Backbone as a printed PyTorch tensor [residue, N CA C, xyz], in Angstrom:
tensor([[[  0.8410,  -1.1740,   0.0000],
         [  0.0000,   0.0000,   0.0000],
         [  0.8870,   1.2370,   0.0000]],

        [[  0.6630,   2.1210,  -0.9610],
         [  1.4730,   3.3270,  -1.0800],
         [  1.0190,   4.3740,  -0.0730]],

        [[  2.0090,   5.0210,   0.4970],
         [  1.7150,   6.0830,   1.4440],
         [  1.5760,   7.3740,   0.6640]],

        [[  0.4620,   8.0440,   0.8330],
         [  0.2180,   9.2980,   0.1240],
         [  0.7360,  10.4570,   0.9540]],

        [[  1.5780,  11.2780,   0.2850],
         [  2.1100,  12.4440,   0.9730],
         [  1.0140,  13.4800,   1.1490]],

        [[  1.1650,  14.2920,   2.1570],
         [  0.2270,  15.3970,   2.3410],
         [  0.4540,  16.4000,   1.2200]],

        [[ -0.5860,  16.6880,   0.4850],
         [ -0.4970,  17.6560,  -0.6020],
         [ -0.7180,  19.0290,  -0.0050]],

        [[  0.2360,  19.9270,  -0.2560],
         [  0.1000,  21.2770,   0.2780],
         [ -1.0530,  21.9810,  -0.4180]],

        [[ -1.7920,  22.7110,   0.3490],
         [ -2.9220,  23.4640,  -0.1790],
         [ -2.5690,  24.9360,  -0.2350]],

        [[ -3.0280,  25.5910,  -1.2750],
         [ -2.8640,  27.0310,  -1.3950],
         [ -3.8570,  27.6850,  -0.4440]],

        [[ -3.6990,  28.9800,  -0.1920],
         [ -4.5690,  29.6630,   0.7740],
         [ -6.0460,  29.6030,   0.3980]],

        [[ -6.3670,  29.3560,  -0.9030],
         [ -7.7750,  29.2710,  -1.2970],
         [ -8.2440,  27.8180,  -1.4270]],

        [[ -7.4260,  26.8650,  -0.9830],
         [ -7.8250,  25.4600,  -0.9960],
         [ -7.3980,  24.7100,  -2.2400]],

        [[ -6.7290,  25.3440,  -3.1810],
         [ -6.2750,  24.7100,  -4.4040],
         [ -4.9800,  23.9600,  -4.1340]],

        [[ -4.8310,  22.7880,  -4.7480],
         [ -3.5840,  22.0550,  -4.6100],
         [ -2.4350,  22.8860,  -5.1540]],

        [[ -1.3410,  22.9240,  -4.4230],
         [ -0.1750,  23.7040,  -4.8330],
         [  0.4000,  23.1900,  -6.1470]],

        [[  0.2810,  21.8890,  -6.4140],
         [  0.7970,  21.3080,  -7.6590],
         [  0.1260,  21.9210,  -8.8790]],

        [[ -1.1420,  22.2530,  -8.7680],
         [ -1.8750,  22.8220,  -9.9030],
         [ -1.4420,  24.2450, -10.2160]],

        [[ -0.7920,  24.9100,  -9.2780],
         [ -0.4160,  26.3040,  -9.4500],
         [  0.9970,  26.4810,  -9.9990]],

        [[  1.7390,  25.3870, -10.1450],
         [  3.0930,  25.4810, -10.6880],
         [  3.0030,  25.7920, -12.1780]],

        [[  3.7170,  26.8290, -12.5980],
         [  3.7000,  27.2390, -14.0040],
         [  4.7420,  26.4490, -14.7640]],

        [[  4.2770,  25.5190, -15.6310],
         [  5.2050,  24.7080, -16.4020],
         [  4.8780,  24.7130, -17.8980]],

        [[  3.8760,  25.4850, -18.3040],
         [  3.4760,  25.5720, -19.7030],
         [  3.8410,  26.9470, -20.2430]],

        [[  4.8160,  26.9780, -21.1350],
         [  5.3220,  28.2430, -21.6770],
         [  4.4670,  28.6900, -22.8590]],

        [[  4.1480,  29.9740, -22.8840],
         [  3.4680,  30.6120, -23.9960],
         [  4.3090,  31.8090, -24.4040]],

        [[  4.3960,  32.0700, -25.6930],
         [  5.1620,  33.2320, -26.1270],
         [  4.4380,  33.9050, -27.2810]],

        [[  4.7650,  35.1590, -27.5070],
         [  4.1760,  35.9040, -28.6100],
         [  5.1690,  36.9390, -29.0860]],

        [[  4.9580,  37.4190, -30.2920],
         [  5.8650,  38.3800, -30.9060],
         [  5.1870,  39.7480, -30.9410]],

        [[  5.9940,  40.8060, -30.8560],
         [  5.5090,  42.1730, -30.9450],
         [  6.2420,  42.8750, -32.0770]],

        [[  5.5510,  43.8120, -32.7150],
         [  6.2610,  44.6500, -33.6790],
         [  6.9140,  45.8000, -32.9140]],

        [[  7.6630,  46.6400, -33.6160],
         [  8.4030,  47.7150, -32.9570],
         [  7.4920,  48.6890, -32.2010]],

        [[  6.3680,  49.0620, -32.8220],
         [  5.4580,  50.0160, -32.1670],
         [  4.8220,  49.4270, -30.9130]],

        [[  4.4390,  48.1680, -30.9890],
         [  3.8530,  47.5110, -29.8130],
         [  4.8700,  47.4190, -28.6780]],

        [[  6.1070,  47.0720, -29.0210],
         [  7.1560,  46.9770, -28.0070],
         [  7.4430,  48.3370, -27.3800]],

        [[  7.4810,  49.3750, -28.1960],
         [  7.7070,  50.7250, -27.6650],
         [  6.5890,  51.1290, -26.7080]],

        [[  5.3450,  50.8370, -27.0880],
         [  4.2080,  51.1810, -26.2340],
         [  4.2750,  50.4210, -24.9110]],

        [[  4.5940,  49.1410, -24.9780],
         [  4.6760,  48.3270, -23.7680],
         [  5.8210,  48.7960, -22.8680]],

        [[  6.9600,  49.0890, -23.4570],
         [  8.1050,  49.5830, -22.7000],
         [  7.7840,  50.9250, -22.0370]],

        [[  7.1290,  51.7940, -22.7700],
         [  6.7290,  53.0960, -22.2150],
         [  5.7750,  52.9010, -21.0380]],

        [[  4.8190,  51.9650, -21.1810],
         [  3.8660,  51.6730, -20.1040],
         [  4.6120,  51.1710, -18.8690]],

        [[  5.5470,  50.2370, -19.0630],
         [  6.3160,  49.6900, -17.9470],
         [  7.0640,  50.7890, -17.1990]],

        [[  7.6610,  51.7030, -17.9460],
         [  8.4140,  52.7860, -17.3120],
         [  7.4900,  53.7690, -16.6100]],

        [[  6.4080,  54.1560, -17.2970],
         [  5.5020,  55.1590, -16.7360],
         [  4.8550,  54.6830, -15.4360]],

        [[  4.4250,  53.4190, -15.4190],
         [  3.7180,  52.8960, -14.2550],
         [  4.6180,  52.0470, -13.3570]],

        [[  5.9360,  52.1030, -13.6250],
         [  6.9350,  51.4310, -12.7830],
         [  6.6240,  49.9420, -12.5750]],

        [[  6.3350,  49.2570, -13.6820],
         [  6.0720,  47.8190, -13.6360],
         [  7.4120,  47.1070, -13.5720]],

        [[  7.6710,  46.4100, -12.4900],
         [  8.9460,  45.7150, -12.3070],
         [  8.8920,  44.2840, -12.8320]],

        [[  7.7840,  43.5990, -12.5870],
         [  7.6530,  42.2020, -12.9970],
         [  6.8270,  42.1440, -14.2810]],

        [[  7.5040,  42.1440, -15.4110],
         [  6.8220,  42.2050, -16.7060],
         [  6.0050,  40.9370, -16.9770]],

        [[  6.5610,  39.7840, -16.6630],
         [  5.8560,  38.5230, -16.8990],
         [  4.5530,  38.4590, -16.0880]],

        [[  4.6240,  38.8760, -14.8350],
         [  3.4320,  38.8730, -13.9800],
         [  2.3740,  39.8220, -14.5400]],

        [[  2.8120,  41.0100, -14.9650],
         [  1.8810,  41.9830, -15.5340],
         [  1.1790,  41.4130, -16.7660]],

        [[  1.9400,  40.8410, -17.6960],
         [  1.3500,  40.2970, -18.9210],
         [  0.4200,  39.1310, -18.6070]],

        [[  0.8390,  38.2440, -17.7080],
         [  0.0200,  37.0890, -17.3370],
         [ -1.2970,  37.5400, -16.7160]],

        [[ -1.2430,  38.4890, -15.7780],
         [ -2.4590,  38.9670, -15.1200],
         [ -3.3680,  39.7080, -16.0810]],

        [[ -2.7820,  40.4670, -17.0080],
         [ -3.5780,  41.2060, -17.9790],
         [ -4.3320,  40.2520, -18.9080]],

        [[ -3.6340,  39.2410, -19.3930],
         [ -4.2670,  38.2600, -20.2830],
         [ -5.3420,  37.4850, -19.5390]],

        [[ -5.0380,  36.9940, -18.3490],
         [ -6.0020,  36.1820, -17.6090],
         [ -7.2080,  37.0020, -17.1690]],

        [[ -7.0250,  38.2830, -16.8900],
         [ -8.1580,  39.1510, -16.5640],
         [ -9.1030,  39.2510, -17.7580]],

        [[ -8.5420,  39.4180, -18.9530],
         [ -9.3660,  39.4980, -20.1610],
         [-10.0990,  38.1750, -20.4120]],

        [[ -9.4180,  37.0600, -20.1980],
         [-10.0340,  35.7400, -20.4160],
         [-11.1780,  35.5100, -19.4390]],

        [[-10.9400,  35.7710, -18.1640],
         [-11.9640,  35.5430, -17.1460],
         [-13.1540,  36.4720, -17.3520]],

        [[-12.9050,  37.7230, -17.7240],
         [-13.9970,  38.6580, -18.0020],
         [-14.8430,  38.1620, -19.1660]],

        [[-14.2020,  37.6440, -20.1960],
         [-14.9420,  37.1280, -21.3580],
         [-15.8030,  35.9340, -20.9670]],

        [[-15.2490,  35.0340, -20.1300],
         [-16.0300,  33.8920, -19.6390],
         [-17.2530,  34.3740, -18.8560]],

        [[-17.0590,  35.3700, -18.0030],
         [-18.1710,  35.9010, -17.2200],
         [-19.2220,  36.5490, -18.1170]],

        [[-18.7800,  37.2720, -19.1520],
         [-19.7120,  37.9220, -20.0710],
         [-20.5010,  36.9030, -20.8950]],

        [[-19.8720,  35.7850, -21.2320],
         [-20.5070,  34.7650, -22.0630],
         [-21.3300,  33.7660, -21.2660]],

        [[-21.2550,  33.8230, -19.9500],
         [-21.9640,  32.8690, -19.1110],
         [-23.4750,  33.0750, -19.2730]],

        [[-24.2260,  32.0050, -19.5100],
         [-25.6740,  32.1720, -19.7120],
         [-26.3650,  32.6480, -18.4340]],

        [[-27.3500,  33.5080, -18.6310],
         [-28.1100,  34.0430, -17.5130],
         [-29.5870,  33.6930, -17.6890]],

        [[-30.2740,  33.5760, -16.5970],
         [-31.6790,  33.2080, -16.6400],
         [-32.5200,  34.3160, -17.2440]],

        [[-32.3300,  35.5370, -16.7880],
         [-33.0720,  36.6770, -17.3010],
         [-32.0870,  37.6460, -17.9250]],

        [[-31.7720,  37.4310, -19.1900],
         [-30.7950,  38.2580, -19.8680],
         [-31.4710,  39.4580, -20.5060]],

        [[-30.8290,  40.6050, -20.4020],
         [-31.3280,  41.8320, -21.0040],
         [-31.1360,  41.7470, -22.5120]],

        [[-32.2120,  41.6470, -23.2720],
         [-32.1010,  41.4800, -24.7210],
         [-31.7170,  42.7670, -25.4210]],

        [[-31.9660,  43.9120, -24.8040],
         [-31.6170,  45.1880, -25.4310],
         [-30.1200,  45.4080, -25.5180]],

        [[-29.3610,  44.7760, -24.6330],
         [-27.9160,  44.9810, -24.6360],
         [-27.2390,  44.2830, -25.8010]],

        [[-27.9210,  43.3450, -26.4580],
         [-27.3240,  42.6190, -27.5670],
         [-27.8330,  43.0940, -28.9170]],

        [[-28.5360,  44.1810, -28.9490],
         [-28.9750,  44.7600, -30.2120],
         [-30.3320,  44.2660, -30.6950]],

        [[-30.8690,  43.2030, -30.1230],
         [-32.1750,  42.7340, -30.5500],
         [-33.2250,  43.2380, -29.5530]],

        [[-34.2500,  43.8000, -30.0730],
         [-35.2770,  44.3570, -29.1980],
         [-36.5770,  43.5800, -29.3520]],

        [[-37.3400,  43.5090, -28.2980],
         [-38.6390,  42.8420, -28.3320],
         [-39.7350,  43.8670, -28.4520]],

        [[-39.6590,  44.7230, -29.4420],
         [-40.6910,  45.7370, -29.6320],
         [-41.4320,  45.4340, -30.9220]],

        [[-42.6630,  45.8600, -30.9590],
         [-43.4970,  45.6760, -32.1470],
         [-43.3220,  46.9000, -33.0360]],

        [[-42.9930,  46.6680, -34.2810],
         [-42.8290,  47.7630, -35.2110],
         [-44.0150,  47.7780, -36.1690]],

        [[-44.5970,  48.9520, -36.4070],
         [-45.7370,  49.0930, -37.3090],
         [-45.3270,  49.7260, -38.6000]]])
């Protein structure tokens, strides 16, 4: 019988193993994009560039998931279709 080690839990109850970053993603920038990003880093004193980019991307992803999540009573006017009778 194998002895199972105690798995460390993160402060929110997530297994620490799931939080290890081992999947690399990369992207290319043109000169103007790089200049804009560099200017932003300097202006707002961003020290950890990788953390900033990761948080920015994940914020956009999570917001999109929340926006696309189905709702029971969805406002139809916000999507351009109206339930009005036209004569």
